[in-house]
Every structure is written in structure tokens, then in C-alpha cells.
N, C-alpha and C positions, 0 to 999 in steps of 0.2 A: 714848266718842268721838262717838257720834251726840249726846248732849247738847248737849256743845261746838259743834258744827257747828250745830244747833238755836239755840243761843245768840247765835253770830255771826249767822247769817242773819236771826234777830230785831232783831237792833241795826242791820244794815244796813237793813231795811225801817224801821226808826223813822225813820233818820237821813235817810232817802229821801222819807219823809212829812214829816220838818221842811223838808229844803231845798225841796220843793214846796209847803207852806204859807207859808216864808220868802219864797220868789220872788212868790208868790200876794202877799204885804201888803207887798215892797218896792215902790219908785217905779218909775216906767216905764222911767226911763235904765236901773236896773239890769236888768231883765229884758229889755230891747232887747239891753243888751250879753252878756248871758248866753246871750240866744236866737244869736247873732254868733258865740259862743265854742263852742256847741254843734253848731251849722251846720259849722263849720271843723273841729269834732272830727271829726264824721260824714264831711265831706268826705274827710280824711286818712285814716279806714278804707277808704271806700271805693274810695280810692284805694290802699292797702294791699291790700285783699281782689284787685283786679284784678291788681296785682301777681303776687300768689302764686298766681292762678290761670293768668295767662299760666307762670311757671315750672312748675308742676305739666303744664302741656299739652304745653311743650316737653320734661320729663322724659319723659311719657306717650311722646311721638313717639320719642324716644331707645331707650327701651326697645322699641319695636316695631319700631324701625329695626335694633336688635341682634338681636331674636329674629327677625325676617325674614334677615338677614344668616346666623345661625348655624344656621337650618332649610335656608338653600339652600347653605351650605358645607359642615356636617356630615352634617346628616341626611336630605337627600336622595340624594347619594352611596350613603350606606349602604342608604337602601330600593332605589335602583336595583339595587344588587349583592346585596339579598335576593331581589328580585323574579325576577334572573336564575337565582339559585339554584332560587328554587321552580320556575321553568319547565323546569329540569334534572330536578329531581326528580320534578314530572309527567311529563315527557317518558320518565322511565325507569319510573314505574309504569304509562303507559299500555303502554309494552314489555314490562314484566313480566305484565302482565293479559292481553296479547296471546297471549305464551307459554304463559300457565297454559290460555287458551281453545283454543290447539293442541293442546297437550297432551291438555285434556280430549277433543278430537273423536279423538285418535289411541288414547286409551284406551277411548273407545266402539267404535273400529273392531275394534280389538283384541278387544275381549271378545266381541262380534259375531262375528269368524272363530272363535276359539278355541270358542266354546258352538256353531257349525254344524259346524265340521272336527274338531275333539278331542272335544267332549263329548258330543254326537250319537251318533256311532258306537261311542263307547264304552256310554252308555246303551243303545242297542239290541242289542249284543253281550250285555252284562251281561243283558237282560232274558231274550234267547235261550238263555243257559247256564240262567238261573233256570227258565225254562220247561219245557228239556230235564230239569232236575236233578227238576224235580216231577212229569215225564209218567215218568221211569225210576224214581220212586218210587213210584209210582202204579203202574207195572204189576210192580213187584218185589213189592209187598205184595196183589198179586189173587189170588194164589193161595194165599198165607198162611194159616192157620186163625188165625180172631178169638179174641181173648184178651179173657177174661173181667175185668171191673175188679176182681173179687175175688181172682181167681190173683196168686201171687205169681212 
């Protein structure tokens, strides 16, 4: 396939070289006529490319207008709705955070109250009972004969 493309390009190059050499050797009138024909062809291609550029520009403007209309009519209301919902979620999150903070404060207060009013007296009574029991054990063994470790 590439070989045929190469052959075709080679033949076109040879024809172009032959045309240039032929026009160089041709009389002046033929060269002027050929020059005028090529100027007309170039003008036609310039005109066609200008028209196509303007058509592409109008196409791009149409597409941009449609995208702008689509964004304004469908995307912006949905973004506004999403913003409202997100604000509601943020407000409820703030409320939950405030409630959690209040609850944590209440737990700290309750823990302090329980430790001061309930646990401290129990610890004092328990240590008093343990001290009395230790003292009673010590007084009870005071007069008892000491046992040797070897006796059973």
C-alpha cells in the first residue's frame, strides 16, 4: 500500500517538474495566460476559505449560545437547589455539633458531681472499714502465740 502511495507521489512530482519546465520554455503569452488562470484559482480558493471560516465562526457562536442557554435553564437551577440543600445539611450539622458539645459538657459536670458526692464518701467509708478491720486483726493477734513456720 505504501509503495503505491510513494509511486503516486513520485509521478505527481515528475508531472509538476515537467509543467514548470514546459511553462519556462513556453512563449510569453502562454506564461501570462497560465499566470492569470492561477491567480483566478487562488482568488477562488481564498474566497472559499473565507466563506468556510465565516460559516465555522457562526457555527461556533451557535454552539456557544446553546451551551449558555442550557447552562442558564437547566444547570443553574439545579446548582441553586443543591446549594439550598447543602446549606440545610450544614445547618443541621452545626445543630448536631452544638448538641454534642452541650451533652459533653453535661457529662463532664455529671462525672464531677458523681465523683465528689458519691464515690468520694464510698472511698472514705471503705478505707475506714479496711482500717478498722486491720486494727481489729492486729489487736486480735496481739496476745496469740506466734507460730513457727515449721509447725503444721
